C-alpha positions as CSV (number, residue, x, y, z in Angstrom):
1,M,32.4,-45.9,-28.0
2,S,31.7,-45.5,-31.7
3,I,32.3,-48.2,-34.4
4,A,35.0,-46.1,-35.9
5,H,37.1,-46.4,-32.8
6,I,37.3,-50.2,-33.1
7,S,39.8,-51.5,-35.6
8,P,39.5,-55.1,-36.7
9,R,43.3,-55.4,-36.2
10,R,42.8,-54.8,-32.5
11,L,40.9,-58.1,-32.4
12,I,42.8,-60.1,-35.0
13,P,46.2,-59.0,-36.5
14,P,46.7,-60.4,-40.0
15,L,48.9,-63.5,-40.6
16,P,52.1,-62.9,-42.6
17,G,52.3,-63.7,-46.3
18,G,50.0,-66.2,-48.0
19,D,48.9,-69.7,-47.1
20,R,51.4,-71.2,-49.6
21,W,54.7,-70.4,-47.7
22,G,52.8,-70.6,-44.4
23,W,52.5,-74.3,-45.2
24,I,55.6,-75.0,-47.4
25,A,58.2,-73.8,-44.9
26,P,56.7,-75.6,-41.8
27,L,56.3,-78.8,-43.9
28,G,60.0,-78.6,-44.9
29,V,61.0,-78.4,-41.2
30,A,58.6,-81.3,-40.3
31,L,60.1,-83.4,-43.1
32,F,63.6,-82.8,-41.7
33,G,62.3,-83.9,-38.3
34,A,60.6,-86.9,-39.8
35,Y,63.9,-88.0,-41.5
36,L,65.7,-87.9,-38.2
37,R,63.0,-89.9,-36.5
38,F,62.4,-92.6,-39.1
39,A,66.1,-93.2,-40.0
40,G,67.1,-96.5,-38.4
41,L,63.8,-96.7,-36.5
42,A,64.0,-100.5,-36.3
43,L,67.2,-100.4,-34.3
44,P,68.0,-101.6,-31.8
45,H,66.2,-104.9,-32.4
46,S,65.0,-105.0,-28.8
47,L,62.1,-104.2,-26.5
48,M,63.5,-101.1,-24.8
49,F,62.5,-100.1,-21.3
50,D,58.6,-100.1,-21.1
51,E,58.2,-101.1,-24.7
52,T,57.9,-104.6,-23.1
53,Y,54.4,-103.5,-21.8
54,Y,53.1,-101.3,-24.6
55,A,54.2,-103.2,-27.6
56,K,52.4,-106.3,-26.3
57,G,49.5,-104.2,-25.2
58,G,49.0,-102.8,-28.6
59,W,49.3,-106.2,-30.3
60,A,46.7,-107.6,-27.9
61,L,44.3,-104.7,-28.6
62,V,44.3,-105.0,-32.4
63,N,43.9,-108.8,-32.1
64,F,41.5,-109.3,-29.1
65,G,40.2,-105.8,-28.4
66,V,41.6,-105.9,-24.9
67,E,45.0,-106.4,-23.3
68,R,46.0,-110.0,-22.5
69,K,48.6,-111.7,-20.3
70,A,51.8,-112.7,-22.0
71,L,54.1,-115.5,-21.0
72,G,56.9,-114.8,-18.6
73,S,57.5,-111.9,-16.2
74,V,59.8,-108.9,-15.9
75,T,62.5,-111.0,-14.4
76,D,61.9,-113.8,-16.9
77,P,60.9,-112.1,-20.2
78,V,59.8,-115.3,-22.1
79,A,57.4,-113.4,-24.4
80,D,60.0,-110.7,-25.3
81,K,62.5,-113.4,-26.5
82,M,59.8,-115.1,-28.5
83,I,58.8,-111.9,-30.2
84,L,62.3,-111.0,-31.2
85,R,62.8,-114.3,-32.9
86,G,59.4,-114.1,-34.7
87,D,57.4,-116.4,-32.5
88,L,54.1,-114.7,-31.7
89,N,52.5,-117.5,-29.6
90,I,53.1,-115.4,-26.6
91,W,49.8,-115.5,-24.7
92,E,49.1,-117.5,-21.6
93,K,46.7,-120.3,-22.1
94,C,43.4,-120.1,-20.2
95,T,40.5,-122.5,-19.7
96,P,38.0,-121.3,-20.5
97,P,39.4,-118.5,-22.8
98,E,37.4,-115.8,-21.1
99,A,38.7,-116.7,-17.6
100,T,40.0,-113.8,-15.6
101,P,43.6,-115.1,-15.5
102,C,43.8,-114.3,-19.2
103,A,43.1,-110.7,-18.7
104,E,46.0,-108.2,-18.2
105,Y,45.6,-105.6,-15.5
106,V,46.7,-102.3,-17.1
107,A,47.4,-99.0,-15.5
108,H,46.7,-96.6,-18.4
109,P,43.7,-96.1,-20.7
110,P,44.0,-97.8,-24.1
111,L,44.3,-95.1,-26.8
112,G,48.1,-94.9,-26.8
113,K,48.3,-98.7,-27.1
114,W,45.7,-98.7,-29.9
115,M,48.0,-96.3,-31.8
116,I,51.0,-98.5,-31.2
117,G,48.9,-101.5,-32.4
118,A,48.0,-99.6,-35.6
119,G,51.7,-99.6,-36.5
120,E,52.0,-103.2,-35.7
121,Q,49.1,-104.0,-38.0
122,L,51.1,-102.3,-40.8
123,Y,54.6,-103.6,-40.2
124,G,54.0,-106.6,-37.9
125,M,55.1,-107.3,-34.4
126,T,58.5,-105.9,-35.0
127,P,60.5,-102.9,-33.7
128,L,59.5,-101.0,-36.8
129,G,55.9,-101.9,-36.2
130,W,55.6,-100.9,-32.6
131,R,57.6,-97.7,-33.1
132,F,56.2,-96.5,-36.4
133,V,53.2,-94.5,-35.1
134,A,55.3,-92.9,-32.3
135,A,57.7,-91.6,-35.0
136,L,54.7,-90.4,-37.1
137,A,53.2,-88.6,-34.1
138,G,56.6,-87.0,-33.3
139,A,57.0,-85.7,-36.9
140,L,53.4,-84.4,-37.0
141,S,53.9,-82.6,-33.7
142,I,56.7,-80.7,-35.3
143,L,54.4,-79.5,-38.1
144,I,51.7,-78.6,-35.6
145,L,54.0,-76.6,-33.4
146,A,55.5,-74.7,-36.4
147,R,52.0,-73.8,-37.5
148,V,50.7,-72.7,-34.1
149,A,53.9,-70.8,-33.3
150,R,53.5,-69.0,-36.7
151,R,49.9,-68.1,-35.7
152,M,50.9,-66.9,-32.3
153,T,53.9,-64.8,-33.4
154,R,52.6,-63.8,-36.8
155,S,56.0,-64.8,-38.2
156,T,56.6,-67.7,-40.5
157,L,60.3,-67.6,-39.6
158,L,59.6,-67.9,-35.9
159,G,57.2,-70.7,-36.6
160,C,59.8,-72.6,-38.4
161,L,62.3,-71.9,-35.6
162,A,59.8,-73.6,-33.2
163,G,59.6,-76.6,-35.4
164,L,63.3,-76.8,-35.8
165,L,63.9,-76.6,-32.0
166,L,61.4,-79.4,-31.3
167,S,62.9,-81.6,-34.0
168,L,66.3,-81.2,-32.3
169,D,65.3,-81.9,-28.8
170,G,66.8,-85.1,-27.6
171,M,63.9,-86.2,-25.3
172,H,61.3,-85.6,-28.0
173,F,63.6,-87.4,-30.5
174,V,64.0,-90.5,-28.3
175,L,60.3,-90.7,-27.3
176,S,59.4,-90.4,-31.0
177,R,61.5,-93.5,-31.7
178,T,60.2,-95.6,-28.7
179,A,56.8,-97.3,-28.1
180,L,55.9,-95.5,-25.0
181,L,52.7,-93.5,-24.3
182,D,54.2,-90.1,-23.5
183,I,54.8,-89.0,-27.2
184,F,51.1,-89.6,-27.8
185,L,50.1,-87.6,-24.8
186,M,52.2,-84.8,-26.0
187,F,50.8,-85.0,-29.5
188,W,47.1,-84.8,-28.4
189,V,47.8,-82.0,-25.9
190,L,49.6,-80.0,-28.5
191,A,46.9,-80.7,-31.1
192,G,44.2,-79.6,-28.6
193,F,46.1,-76.4,-27.9
194,A,46.6,-75.6,-31.6
195,C,42.9,-76.0,-32.2
196,L,42.1,-73.6,-29.4
197,V,44.5,-71.0,-30.9
198,V,42.8,-71.3,-34.3
199,D,39.4,-71.0,-32.5
200,R,40.6,-67.8,-30.8
201,D,41.5,-66.2,-34.1
202,Q,38.3,-67.3,-35.8
203,S,36.1,-66.1,-32.9
204,R,37.8,-62.7,-32.8
205,E,37.3,-62.4,-36.6
206,A,33.6,-63.1,-36.1
207,L,33.5,-60.5,-33.4
208,A,35.3,-57.9,-35.6
209,A,32.8,-58.6,-38.4
210,W,29.9,-58.2,-36.1
211,R,31.3,-55.1,-34.5
212,A,31.7,-53.4,-37.9
213,A,28.1,-54.2,-39.0
214,S,26.0,-54.2,-35.9
215,P,25.2,-51.7,-33.0
216,L,26.6,-52.5,-29.6
217,S,24.5,-54.8,-27.4
218,R,24.8,-55.6,-23.8
219,Y,26.3,-59.1,-24.2
220,G,27.4,-59.3,-27.8
221,P,26.6,-62.0,-30.4
222,Y,26.4,-65.7,-30.3
223,L,29.4,-67.0,-32.2
224,G,28.0,-70.2,-33.5
225,P,29.1,-73.8,-32.8
226,R,32.9,-73.1,-32.8
227,P,34.1,-76.3,-34.6
228,W,37.7,-75.7,-33.7
229,R,36.9,-75.6,-30.0
230,L,35.0,-78.9,-30.5
231,A,38.0,-80.3,-32.2
232,A,40.1,-79.2,-29.3
233,G,37.8,-81.1,-26.9
234,L,38.1,-84.2,-29.0
235,C,41.9,-84.0,-29.0
236,L,42.1,-83.3,-25.2
237,G,39.7,-86.2,-24.6
238,A,42.1,-88.3,-26.6
239,A,45.0,-87.0,-24.4
240,C,43.1,-88.2,-21.3
241,A,42.6,-91.6,-23.1
242,V,46.3,-92.0,-23.4
243,K,47.2,-91.0,-19.8
244,W,45.0,-89.5,-17.1
245,S,47.4,-86.6,-16.6
246,G,45.8,-85.2,-19.8
247,I,42.9,-84.0,-17.5
248,W,45.0,-81.2,-16.1
249,F,45.6,-79.8,-19.6
250,L,41.9,-80.1,-20.4
251,L,40.9,-78.2,-17.3
252,V,43.4,-75.4,-17.8
253,F,42.8,-75.1,-21.5
254,A,39.0,-74.9,-21.0
255,L,39.4,-72.0,-18.6
256,M,42.0,-70.4,-20.8
257,S,39.6,-70.5,-23.8
258,L,36.8,-68.8,-21.8
259,L,39.2,-66.1,-20.6
260,W,40.2,-65.5,-24.3
261,D,36.5,-65.1,-25.1
262,A,36.1,-62.5,-22.3
263,G,39.2,-60.6,-23.6
264,A,37.8,-60.6,-27.1
265,R,34.5,-59.3,-26.0
266,R,36.2,-56.6,-24.0
267,A,38.4,-55.6,-27.0
268,A,35.2,-55.4,-29.1
269,G,33.9,-52.7,-26.7
270,L,31.4,-54.8,-24.8
271,R,30.8,-53.5,-21.3
272,R,29.9,-56.8,-19.8
273,P,32.3,-59.3,-21.3
274,Y,32.1,-62.0,-18.6
275,R,28.3,-62.0,-18.6
276,G,28.5,-62.2,-22.4
277,V,30.8,-65.2,-22.1
278,A,28.4,-66.9,-19.6
279,R,25.4,-66.3,-21.8
280,R,26.8,-66.7,-25.3
281,D,29.9,-68.8,-25.1
282,L,29.6,-71.1,-22.0
283,P,26.9,-73.4,-23.4
284,T,28.9,-74.4,-26.5
285,A,32.1,-74.5,-24.4
286,L,30.6,-77.0,-22.1
287,A,29.6,-79.2,-25.0
288,A,33.1,-78.9,-26.6
289,M,35.3,-79.1,-23.5
290,A,33.3,-81.4,-21.2
291,L,30.9,-83.6,-23.2
292,A,33.1,-84.1,-26.2
293,P,36.2,-85.2,-24.2
294,A,34.0,-87.6,-22.1
295,V,32.5,-89.2,-25.2
296,T,36.0,-89.5,-26.8
297,Y,37.4,-91.1,-23.7
298,L,34.6,-93.6,-23.3
299,M,34.8,-94.6,-27.0
300,T,38.5,-95.6,-26.6
301,W,37.2,-98.3,-24.2
302,S,34.9,-99.8,-26.8
303,G,37.0,-102.9,-27.1
304,W,36.8,-103.5,-23.3
305,L,33.0,-102.9,-23.3
306,A,32.4,-105.1,-26.3
307,S,34.4,-108.0,-25.1
308,P,34.1,-110.5,-22.2
309,Y,37.9,-110.8,-22.0
310,G,38.9,-107.5,-20.3
311,Y,40.2,-107.3,-16.8
312,G,37.4,-106.6,-14.4
313,R,34.8,-107.0,-17.1
314,N,31.6,-108.3,-15.5
315,W,30.2,-109.5,-18.9
316,A,28.3,-112.5,-17.6
317,Q,26.3,-110.6,-15.0
318,A,25.7,-107.7,-17.4
319,A,24.4,-110.0,-20.1
320,S,22.4,-112.3,-17.8
321,Q,19.4,-109.9,-17.5
322,G,18.8,-109.7,-21.2
323,S,18.1,-106.0,-21.1
324,P,20.3,-103.6,-23.1
325,F,19.8,-100.9,-20.5
326,Y,20.9,-103.2,-17.7
327,W,23.9,-104.3,-19.8
328,L,24.9,-100.7,-20.4
329,F,24.6,-99.5,-16.8
330,D,26.2,-102.7,-15.3
331,S,29.0,-102.4,-17.9
332,L,29.7,-98.7,-17.0
333,R,29.6,-99.7,-13.3
334,S,32.3,-102.3,-13.9
335,L,34.3,-99.8,-15.9
336,M,34.1,-97.3,-13.0
337,S,35.1,-100.0,-10.5
338,Y,38.1,-100.8,-12.7
339,H,39.1,-97.1,-12.8
340,M,38.9,-96.8,-9.0
341,S,41.3,-99.8,-8.8
342,V,43.7,-98.1,-11.3
343,L,43.5,-94.9,-9.3
344,D,44.6,-96.7,-6.2
345,F,47.4,-98.3,-8.1
346,H,48.8,-94.9,-9.3
347,T,48.5,-93.2,-5.9
348,G,50.3,-96.1,-4.3
349,L,53.0,-96.6,-6.9
350,Q,56.3,-96.4,-5.0
351,T,58.4,-99.0,-6.7
352,Q,62.1,-98.1,-6.6
353,H,63.9,-97.6,-9.9
354,D,67.4,-96.5,-10.7
355,Y,66.2,-93.7,-12.9
356,S,63.3,-92.4,-11.0
357,S,63.4,-88.7,-10.2
358,E,61.5,-85.8,-8.6
359,P,59.6,-83.1,-10.6
360,W,61.9,-80.3,-9.3
361,E,64.8,-82.2,-10.9
362,W,63.2,-82.6,-14.3
363,P,63.8,-79.1,-15.9
364,L,67.5,-79.3,-14.8
365,L,68.0,-82.7,-16.6
366,I,69.4,-84.2,-13.4
367,R,68.5,-87.8,-14.2
368,P,67.3,-88.7,-17.7
369,V,66.2,-92.3,-18.1
370,L,68.5,-94.8,-19.8
371,F,66.2,-96.8,-22.2
372,Y,68.9,-99.1,-23.6
373,Y,72.5,-100.1,-22.9
374,Q,74.6,-102.8,-24.5
375,G,78.3,-103.1,-23.6
376,S,80.9,-105.0,-25.7
377,E,84.6,-105.4,-26.2
378,G,86.7,-104.8,-29.3
379,K,83.9,-103.8,-31.7
380,C,84.8,-100.1,-31.8
381,G,88.6,-100.5,-31.7
382,E,90.6,-101.2,-28.6
383,G,88.9,-101.3,-25.2
384,P,85.2,-101.4,-24.1
385,C,82.4,-100.2,-26.3
386,S,79.0,-98.8,-25.5
387,Q,75.6,-98.6,-27.2
388,A,73.2,-96.4,-25.2
389,I,69.9,-94.6,-25.6
390,H,69.3,-91.9,-23.0
391,A,66.0,-90.0,-23.1
392,A,67.9,-86.8,-22.5
393,G,66.8,-83.4,-23.5
394,T,69.1,-81.1,-25.6
395,Q,70.7,-79.0,-22.9
396,A,70.7,-75.8,-24.9
397,I,67.0,-76.0,-25.4
398,W,66.1,-77.0,-21.8
399,F,68.3,-74.5,-20.0
400,G,67.4,-71.8,-22.5
401,A,63.7,-72.6,-21.9
402,L,64.2,-72.1,-18.2
403,V,65.4,-68.5,-18.9
404,A,62.6,-68.0,-21.4
405,L,59.9,-69.2,-19.0
406,L,61.2,-66.6,-16.5
407,A,61.0,-64.0,-19.2
408,M,57.4,-65.1,-19.9
409,I,56.5,-64.5,-16.3
410,A,57.9,-61.0,-16.4
411,W,56.3,-60.3,-19.8
412,Y,52.9,-61.4,-18.6
413,V,53.1,-59.4,-15.4
414,A,54.2,-56.3,-17.4
415,S,51.7,-56.6,-20.3
416,R,49.2,-59.4,-19.7
417,D,50.1,-60.7,-23.1
418,W,47.9,-63.7,-23.8
419,R,50.7,-65.7,-25.4
420,A,52.9,-65.6,-22.3
421,G,49.9,-66.5,-20.2
422,A,49.1,-69.4,-22.5
423,V,52.6,-70.8,-22.4
424,L,52.8,-70.5,-18.6
425,G,49.4,-72.0,-18.1
426,A,50.2,-75.0,-20.3
427,F,53.6,-75.6,-18.7
428,G,52.0,-75.3,-15.2
429,A,49.3,-77.7,-16.1
430,G,51.8,-80.4,-17.1
431,W,54.4,-79.8,-14.3
432,L,52.8,-78.6,-11.1
433,P,50.4,-81.5,-10.4
434,W,53.4,-83.8,-10.1
435,F,54.6,-81.9,-7.0
436,Y,51.4,-83.0,-5.2
437,Y,52.0,-86.7,-6.1
438,A,55.6,-86.4,-5.1
439,V,54.8,-84.9,-1.7
440,A,51.5,-86.6,-0.8
441,D,52.1,-90.1,-2.3
442,N,55.9,-90.3,-2.8
443,R,55.1,-91.7,-6.2
444,T,57.7,-93.2,-8.5
445,M,58.2,-90.7,-11.4
446,Y,60.5,-90.2,-14.4
447,D,61.7,-87.0,-16.1
448,F,60.2,-88.0,-19.5
449,Y,56.8,-87.1,-17.9
450,M,58.0,-83.6,-19.1
451,A,57.1,-84.7,-22.7
452,P,53.8,-82.8,-22.9
453,M,55.4,-79.6,-21.7
454,L,58.2,-79.7,-24.4
455,P,56.2,-77.8,-27.1
456,F,55.4,-75.1,-24.6
457,M,59.1,-74.8,-23.5
458,V,59.9,-74.3,-27.2
459,L,57.1,-71.8,-27.6
460,A,58.6,-69.9,-24.6
461,L,61.9,-69.8,-26.4
462,V,60.4,-68.7,-29.7
463,L,58.3,-65.9,-28.0
464,A,61.5,-64.8,-26.2
465,A,63.3,-64.8,-29.6
466,G,60.6,-62.6,-31.0
467,L,61.1,-60.1,-28.1
468,I,64.9,-60.2,-28.7
469,I,64.5,-59.5,-32.5
470,G,61.9,-56.8,-31.8
471,P,58.7,-55.8,-33.6
472,A,58.5,-55.1,-37.4
473,D,59.0,-51.4,-36.9
474,A,62.1,-51.8,-34.6
475,P,65.4,-50.1,-35.8
476,A,67.3,-52.1,-38.3
477,R,70.4,-52.4,-36.1
478,R,68.3,-53.7,-33.2
479,K,66.7,-56.3,-35.5
480,A,70.0,-57.4,-37.0
481,I,71.7,-57.9,-33.6
482,G,68.6,-59.7,-32.3
483,A,68.5,-62.0,-35.3
484,A,72.2,-62.7,-35.0
485,A,71.7,-63.7,-31.3
486,V,68.8,-66.0,-32.1
487,G,70.7,-67.5,-35.0
488,A,73.7,-68.2,-32.8
489,F,71.4,-69.9,-30.3
490,A,69.8,-72.1,-33.1
491,L,73.4,-73.1,-34.2
492,L,74.3,-74.0,-30.6
493,V,71.2,-76.3,-30.5
494,V,72.3,-78.0,-33.7
495,V,75.8,-78.6,-32.4
496,N,74.4,-79.8,-29.0
497,F,72.0,-82.2,-30.7
498,G,74.8,-83.5,-32.9
499,W,77.0,-84.1,-29.9
500,L,74.3,-86.1,-28.1
501,H,73.1,-88.0,-31.2
502,P,75.2,-91.2,-30.6
503,V,73.6,-91.6,-27.1
504,L,70.1,-90.9,-28.4
505,T,70.3,-93.6,-31.1
506,G,72.4,-96.4,-29.6
507,D,75.4,-95.8,-32.0
508,L,78.4,-98.0,-31.3
509,I,81.0,-95.8,-29.6
510,T,83.8,-96.2,-27.2
511,Y,83.1,-96.3,-23.5
512,Q,85.1,-93.1,-23.1
513,Q,83.0,-91.4,-25.8
514,W,79.8,-92.4,-24.0
515,Q,81.1,-91.2,-20.6
516,A,82.0,-87.8,-22.2
517,R,78.4,-87.2,-23.2
518,M,77.1,-87.8,-19.6
519,M,76.4,-84.3,-18.4
520,L,76.3,-85.4,-14.8
521,Q,77.3,-88.6,-12.9
522,S,73.6,-89.0,-12.1
523,W,72.9,-89.8,-15.8
524,V,74.5,-93.1,-15.0
525,A,72.7,-95.4,-12.6
526,H,74.4,-96.4,-9.4
């Protein structure tokens, strides 16, 4: 095949417009989403749902470097009451202070709690403090999704639509205003995916430049250190350091990136694309997608490694030999032992909860979790009143995404389009492993475990919207009808979010108004 037969656009279609509007428009959408998330962030003045664990965990980390036991229990939340009235002497007393009873046994890695603690350092041990970084991560994820959707669709308008839909999803909204770990898992997974999409474009640009200037070779060129793939590895390592379920995204995205490399080399006219990947791309991919995540994960445990106060920390034995090498290996052995204990905890977690649900129920919004409820009399007029926060997805987005994901399957089967494959792979990485845990371990699970899949549900919707509107050279009538249909769907999402808003923010409404917003009776615990 001659050089003339290879067009650079076959490898990398140009992005629309200039960088100016490519940033201004997504930033505008992200600022809108940020306003929604930060407005009234300190309300309710309460530790909602699992905030009782993670707010205290973050505060302990930024003060001690490790999690510590607080006063009270789940049934007798002494420390929670103290925090809400401004008394921070909440830690159990231990003698000596490094004794094991002081250490808190935790079931998740520390990064998400470090992030919560960063907000508490800024605004104190207050609802604003422990929710601040969650809201920031939620707002930034809107910007990232808008930018990556623009890059994937080559449309600034569709990129902004992606950001708008994510900003108006009820579950994303509630998790962005709550000190739980799942919004941070979603953020780092999305950031890692976005870095890989940029790496895909840049590597194909490099291949196009090489193809235009060099004769064909058997395996093609070495493409350099690939800094965006390294950045992806760091982000995905951070995802694993928030929750272990990030490992599934890391594995799928690493394989996806190598398949993209093979597709690029094939498009460049190389006859042995997979061998080219093995010889030219795999070494740097292993460094970026294996070594970098492992180092990132280990670094988030630095507080535990540097302190004698962590649960399971065998500091005295590690330090007794006086050798830094013995200290290092004994410390890592203690950390591994701790991890095996946590793994046993997760596989054996079968605690009953009113709002637990199974993974096949999640996309249908069968049982969203109630994070907060306060009933009262007479404050909203006559009769009973309700203040509730449900982590419920916006139905128009979720049910539309189900149809869009089916469309992605058909599109991928028909055309092998990489974008459909990427969305399906990411969604599967987040959803399918939970079926194993449901069947094999009967594990307690909640539907907000869908959080890291939300951006990819939105991407499926946006890619489907692009198919409905049609390509740039489609007939004007077809494009007008398609744009009208997509606009009507966006308006439906806005109305749907507005209707749900009172039960996403804990607004004071009548009991009847609260009941009217419950899509199913299963939204209310029995």
